[in-house]
C-alpha positions as CSV (number, residue, x, y, z in Angstrom):
1,X,132.2,53.3,164.0
2,X,129.7,55.2,165.0
3,X,129.0,58.7,163.0
4,X,126.5,61.5,163.0
5,X,125.0,63.0,160.4
6,X,123.7,66.5,160.7
7,X,121.2,67.4,158.4
8,X,119.2,71.2,158.5
9,X,116.3,70.7,160.7
10,X,113.7,72.1,158.5
11,X,112.9,69.4,156.3
12,X,112.1,65.7,157.5
13,X,114.5,62.8,156.6
14,X,113.6,61.4,154.0
15,X,111.8,64.3,152.8
16,X,108.8,63.7,151.2
17,X,108.5,66.1,148.4
18,X,111.7,69.0,148.1
19,X,114.9,68.3,149.8
20,X,117.9,66.8,147.7
21,X,120.4,67.1,150.7
22,X,118.1,65.5,152.7
23,X,117.3,62.7,150.4
24,X,121.2,62.4,150.3
25,X,121.6,62.4,154.0
26,X,118.8,59.3,154.2
27,X,120.4,57.5,151.5
28,X,123.7,58.3,153.4
29,X,122.5,57.0,156.6
30,X,121.0,54.0,155.5
31,X,123.8,53.0,153.4
32,X,126.1,53.5,156.5
33,X,123.9,51.2,158.3
34,X,124.3,48.6,156.0
35,X,127.8,48.6,156.2
36,X,128.0,48.0,159.6
37,X,127.7,51.5,161.2
38,X,126.1,53.0,163.8
39,X,124.7,56.1,162.6
40,X,122.3,58.8,164.1
41,X,120.8,62.1,162.2
42,X,120.2,64.8,163.8
43,X,117.2,66.6,162.1
44,X,113.6,67.1,163.1
45,X,111.6,65.3,164.9
46,X,109.5,64.2,161.9
47,X,112.2,62.4,160.4
48,X,111.6,58.6,160.2
49,X,114.9,57.4,158.2
50,X,115.8,53.7,159.2
51,X,118.5,55.1,161.8
52,X,118.6,56.5,165.3
53,X,117.4,60.0,165.1
54,X,117.7,62.9,167.4
55,X,115.6,66.5,167.4
56,X,115.6,69.8,169.1
57,X,112.7,71.1,167.0
58,X,110.2,68.8,166.5
59,X,108.1,69.7,163.7
60,X,109.4,70.5,159.9
61,X,109.5,74.6,159.0
62,X,109.5,74.6,155.1
63,X,109.4,76.5,152.9
64,X,111.2,79.0,155.1
65,X,111.9,82.8,153.7
66,X,115.2,82.7,154.4
67,X,115.8,85.7,157.1
68,X,117.1,85.8,160.6
69,X,114.4,83.9,162.3
70,X,115.3,80.6,160.1
71,X,119.1,81.1,160.4
72,X,119.3,81.1,164.1
73,X,117.3,78.1,164.0
74,X,119.4,76.1,162.3
75,X,122.8,78.2,164.1
76,X,121.0,76.6,167.5
77,X,120.3,73.3,166.3
78,X,123.7,73.0,164.5
79,X,125.5,73.8,167.9
80,X,123.2,71.5,169.8
81,X,123.7,68.8,167.6
82,X,127.5,68.9,167.3
83,X,127.8,69.0,171.0
84,X,125.6,66.3,171.5
85,X,127.8,64.3,168.5
86,X,130.5,64.8,170.1
87,X,129.9,63.2,173.2
88,X,129.5,59.9,171.4
89,X,130.3,59.9,168.1
90,X,133.6,58.8,166.2
91,X,132.8,61.0,163.0
92,X,130.5,64.4,162.8
93,X,129.2,64.9,159.3
94,X,128.4,68.1,158.8
95,X,125.8,69.6,155.7
96,X,125.9,73.5,156.3
97,X,128.4,76.1,156.8
98,X,127.0,76.7,160.3
99,X,128.9,73.6,161.5
100,X,132.5,74.4,160.7
101,X,133.4,76.8,163.6
102,X,132.8,74.6,166.4
103,X,135.7,72.3,164.4
104,X,137.8,74.3,166.7
105,X,136.6,72.9,169.9
106,X,136.2,69.4,170.1
107,X,138.9,66.7,169.3
108,X,136.2,64.5,166.9
109,X,137.0,64.7,163.3
110,X,134.8,66.8,161.2
111,X,133.4,65.9,157.6
112,X,131.6,68.7,155.7
113,X,129.3,68.3,152.4
114,X,129.7,70.9,150.2
115,X,125.7,70.9,148.9
116,X,126.1,74.5,147.5
117,X,127.5,76.2,144.4
118,X,131.1,77.9,144.6
119,X,131.0,81.4,146.5
120,X,134.4,83.5,147.4
121,X,133.2,84.4,150.3
122,X,132.6,80.5,151.4
123,X,136.0,79.2,150.3
124,X,137.4,82.4,152.1
125,X,135.5,80.8,155.1
126,X,136.5,77.4,154.7
127,X,140.2,78.2,154.7
128,X,140.2,78.9,158.2
129,X,139.2,75.4,159.1
130,X,141.9,72.9,157.3
131,X,141.8,70.5,159.4
132,X,138.4,69.7,158.1
133,X,137.6,66.7,155.6
134,X,135.8,68.7,152.7
135,X,133.4,66.7,150.4
136,X,132.7,68.3,147.3
137,X,129.5,66.7,145.1
138,X,131.2,67.2,141.7
139,X,134.8,67.4,140.4
140,X,133.8,70.8,139.0
141,X,133.2,71.8,142.9
142,X,136.2,70.3,143.7
143,X,138.6,72.2,141.1
144,X,137.5,75.8,142.1
145,X,138.7,74.8,146.3
146,X,141.9,75.1,147.6
147,X,141.7,73.4,151.1
148,X,144.3,70.8,152.1
149,X,141.9,68.2,152.5
150,X,138.9,68.1,149.4
151,X,137.5,64.7,147.3
152,X,134.8,64.4,145.4
153,X,132.2,62.1,145.9
154,X,129.2,62.0,143.4
155,X,126.3,61.5,145.2
156,X,124.0,58.2,145.2
157,X,120.6,56.8,145.1
158,X,118.6,53.8,146.1
159,X,118.0,52.2,142.7
160,X,115.4,49.9,144.4
161,X,113.1,52.3,144.8
162,X,113.0,53.8,141.0
163,X,111.2,52.1,138.6
164,X,112.4,51.2,135.2
165,X,110.1,51.6,132.7
166,X,110.0,50.2,128.8
167,X,107.0,52.1,127.3
168,X,107.1,55.7,127.0
169,X,104.6,58.2,126.4
170,X,104.6,61.6,124.4
171,X,105.3,63.9,126.4
172,X,109.0,65.3,128.2
173,X,109.1,66.1,131.5
174,X,110.9,68.8,133.9
175,X,111.6,68.3,137.7
176,X,112.9,70.5,140.1
177,X,112.4,74.1,142.0
178,X,110.5,76.6,139.9
179,X,113.2,79.0,139.6
180,X,115.0,81.0,137.0
181,X,118.2,79.1,137.8
182,X,117.2,76.0,137.1
183,X,115.0,77.2,133.8
184,X,111.6,76.1,133.7
185,X,111.2,78.7,131.4
186,X,113.6,77.1,128.9
187,X,111.5,73.8,129.2
188,X,108.5,75.3,128.1
189,X,110.0,76.8,125.4
190,X,111.8,73.6,124.0
191,X,108.2,72.4,124.4
192,X,107.1,74.5,122.2
193,X,109.3,74.5,119.2
194,X,109.4,70.7,119.2
195,X,105.7,70.3,119.5
196,X,105.9,67.8,122.2
197,X,103.7,68.5,125.5
198,X,105.4,69.1,128.9
199,X,104.8,68.0,132.2
200,X,105.9,70.3,135.1
201,X,106.6,69.4,138.6
202,X,108.5,71.3,141.5
203,X,108.1,73.3,144.4
204,X,107.6,77.2,144.0
205,X,109.3,78.6,147.0
206,X,108.2,82.3,148.0
207,X,111.1,83.9,146.4
208,X,110.1,82.9,143.6
209,X,106.7,83.2,143.3
210,X,106.7,86.3,141.0
211,X,108.9,84.3,138.5
212,X,106.2,81.5,138.2
213,X,103.1,84.0,137.9
214,X,104.9,85.7,134.8
215,X,106.8,83.5,133.3
216,X,105.6,80.0,134.2
217,X,102.0,80.0,135.0
218,X,100.6,82.1,131.9
219,X,101.9,79.1,130.0
220,X,99.8,76.3,131.6
221,X,96.7,74.8,130.0
222,X,96.4,72.0,131.7
223,X,96.9,69.8,128.4
224,X,100.0,71.0,126.5
225,X,102.1,72.5,129.3
226,X,100.5,70.7,132.6
227,X,101.8,71.6,136.5
228,X,101.6,68.3,138.7
229,X,102.5,70.4,141.7
230,X,105.0,68.5,144.0
231,X,106.4,65.5,143.4
232,X,106.6,62.6,145.9
233,X,108.4,59.0,145.0
234,X,105.3,57.9,143.4
235,X,105.1,60.7,141.8
236,X,108.8,61.0,140.3
237,X,108.6,57.3,139.0
238,X,105.4,57.5,137.0
239,X,106.1,61.2,135.6
240,X,110.3,60.6,134.9
241,X,109.2,57.0,133.9
242,X,106.5,57.6,131.3
243,X,108.8,61.0,129.9
244,X,110.1,60.7,126.5
245,X,113.0,62.6,127.9
246,X,114.1,65.3,131.5
247,X,114.3,68.4,130.6
248,X,117.2,70.3,132.9
249,X,118.0,73.0,131.0
250,X,120.0,75.0,133.8
251,X,120.8,78.7,134.2
252,X,123.8,77.9,136.6
253,X,126.2,76.2,137.3
254,X,124.7,72.8,139.4
255,X,126.7,71.6,142.4
256,X,125.0,67.9,141.2
257,X,121.7,67.5,139.9
258,X,119.9,64.1,141.7
259,X,117.2,64.2,139.1
260,X,119.4,63.6,135.9
261,X,119.9,59.8,138.1
262,X,116.8,59.7,138.9
263,X,115.3,59.7,135.6
264,X,118.3,57.8,134.8
265,X,117.1,55.2,137.3
266,X,113.9,55.1,135.6
267,X,115.1,54.5,131.9
268,X,114.4,58.0,130.7
269,X,117.2,60.3,128.7
270,X,118.5,63.8,130.0
271,X,118.6,66.8,127.3
272,X,120.7,69.4,129.5
273,X,122.4,72.7,128.9
274,X,126.3,72.6,130.3
275,X,127.0,74.1,133.6
276,X,129.1,72.6,136.3
277,X,128.5,68.7,137.0
278,X,126.1,67.8,134.0
279,X,129.2,66.6,132.0
280,X,130.3,64.2,134.8
281,X,126.8,62.8,135.5
282,X,125.0,62.2,132.2
283,X,127.9,59.6,130.6
284,X,129.1,60.0,127.4
285,X,129.5,56.4,127.0
286,X,126.3,55.6,125.8
287,X,125.1,58.8,123.8
288,X,126.6,60.6,120.8
289,X,127.0,64.3,122.9
290,X,126.8,67.0,120.4
291,X,130.1,68.6,121.1
292,X,131.2,72.9,120.9
293,X,131.9,73.5,117.0
294,X,130.8,69.8,116.2
295,X,131.8,70.1,112.1
296,X,128.3,68.3,111.3
297,X,126.7,71.4,113.2
298,X,128.7,73.8,111.4
299,X,128.0,71.8,107.9
300,X,124.2,72.0,108.3
301,X,124.2,68.2,108.9
302,X,121.6,67.9,111.5
303,X,118.7,66.3,110.1
304,X,120.2,62.7,109.8
305,X,121.9,62.9,113.2
306,X,118.3,63.7,114.7
307,X,117.2,60.2,113.1
308,X,119.8,58.2,114.3
309,X,121.3,59.9,117.3
310,X,120.4,57.4,120.5
311,X,119.9,60.0,122.8
312,X,121.0,60.3,126.5
313,X,122.0,64.1,126.4
314,X,122.6,67.2,124.6
315,X,124.3,69.7,126.2
316,X,123.4,73.4,124.7
317,X,124.5,76.9,124.9
318,X,122.9,78.1,128.5
319,X,120.9,81.2,128.6
320,X,122.2,84.5,129.1
321,X,119.6,86.8,129.9
322,X,117.5,86.5,133.3
323,X,114.3,85.0,132.4
324,X,113.7,85.3,128.9
325,X,113.8,82.1,126.3
326,X,116.8,82.0,124.3
327,X,116.2,83.3,120.7
328,X,119.0,84.8,118.3
329,X,117.4,88.3,118.7
330,X,117.3,88.3,122.5
331,X,120.7,86.5,123.9
332,X,124.3,87.7,123.4
333,X,126.0,84.4,123.5
334,X,126.3,81.7,120.3
335,X,124.5,78.7,120.7
336,X,126.7,75.4,121.0
337,X,123.5,73.5,119.9
338,X,119.7,74.2,120.4
339,X,117.5,71.8,118.6
340,X,114.4,73.9,118.6
341,X,116.1,76.3,116.9
342,X,117.6,74.6,113.5
343,X,114.9,74.7,110.9
344,X,115.0,70.8,110.5
345,X,115.8,70.1,114.1
346,X,111.9,70.8,115.2
347,X,110.5,68.6,112.5
348,X,112.6,65.9,113.6
349,X,112.9,66.0,117.3
350,X,110.0,64.2,118.3
351,X,111.1,61.3,116.1
352,X,114.4,61.6,118.0
353,X,113.6,61.3,121.1
354,X,111.3,58.2,120.8
355,X,114.1,56.9,119.1
356,X,116.2,57.2,122.5
357,X,113.0,55.8,124.5
358,X,115.1,52.1,122.8
359,X,117.8,53.2,125.1
360,X,116.0,53.5,128.6
361,X,117.7,50.1,129.2
362,X,121.4,51.0,128.8
363,X,121.2,54.1,130.7
364,X,119.7,52.7,134.4
365,X,122.3,49.9,133.1
366,X,125.1,52.5,133.2
367,X,123.9,54.0,135.8
368,X,123.7,50.8,138.1
369,X,127.3,50.1,136.6
370,X,128.4,53.5,137.8
371,X,126.9,53.3,141.1
372,X,128.2,49.3,142.1
373,X,132.1,50.6,140.7
374,X,132.2,53.6,143.2
375,X,131.5,56.8,140.7
376,X,128.2,57.7,142.4
377,X,128.8,55.4,145.7
378,X,127.3,56.0,148.5
379,X,130.0,58.6,150.9
380,X,131.4,55.7,153.4
381,X,132.9,58.8,155.4
382,X,134.7,56.7,157.9
383,X,137.4,55.8,154.6
384,X,139.0,59.7,154.7
385,X,139.9,58.9,158.0
386,X,141.1,55.2,158.7
387,X,144.3,56.2,157.5
388,X,144.7,59.3,159.2
389,X,147.1,60.2,162.1
390,X,145.0,61.2,165.5
391,X,143.8,64.7,165.2
392,X,145.5,67.4,166.9
393,X,144.0,69.3,169.9
394,X,143.9,72.7,169.4
């Protein structure tokens, strides 16, 4: 089967630094190739994924400002790619909304992976294209959509590219966009409350430059809070692998969160706030997760649990303010669990995190099991269609 994967034209495939969608497309392309399919990726001319690459624009363009010029470029790239793919491909797999309208004009089957958070306007837009097969990257996403053909396929990664690190160093890590919704300011607050140094890696996009300058940069001293810049694969392995834990204090409903499985692939536990996909990605099978209204929390029996729990994940109440770090005086919400605000928790946090390092192998083995078992399987797009009747021409 010949399968077209259409990526946005702005970031090379695979990405060197930022680009979760682009990393997904690279992994998918190479995975489908291993299954014996003929794969073509439509991206920019700098892409070097191990399959056929076709391009309209020779160079990457990132970061973008999100204006009309970039939209026009993506519309043009997508229209060209769909037309070209329709002449030779059995399936066209798109990764942005700009490709959906073209499904009306050709008989080739479409699959669309939804990479972004749910939006009412977008869902209404999807409803006009009921013949497209939609893939959500979490069940949380899927439960908010009503299209007739929609299923969840969690993201996958190539485990051979990640190094399992057994000996942890005394620091926490944050890896992701430096943006309010990613909670970089909360990661800094956790580090300061726990007394454990923090290393931050990620892209500062133009849209969030003011946030970085006002809420993150003043705390960076190069010692306790360190900003290492953007992270390529080698940096990810070093940063995540050596870390006691990855902090994932999101302030939105995360569509998936690739960095969580990247951390676990390196043998590093994840401390995450709830939202979107988090509870699907971070397994409760190997860790005692503190749940809402936990009796031990209500009774104040935190100290003993901090000293004994094999940490893989901790779910905490999300901050309801815009950028400010959570505190009892500024938040309008009741914390489900906030390790840095309990009087006995801070003094035990370091020991607790150190204990969790012993569970690195279990976390990685669990991830490998889930990938091989299909929970994080590469999206075999052809499986969505093999049993379907031929599509009607409209």
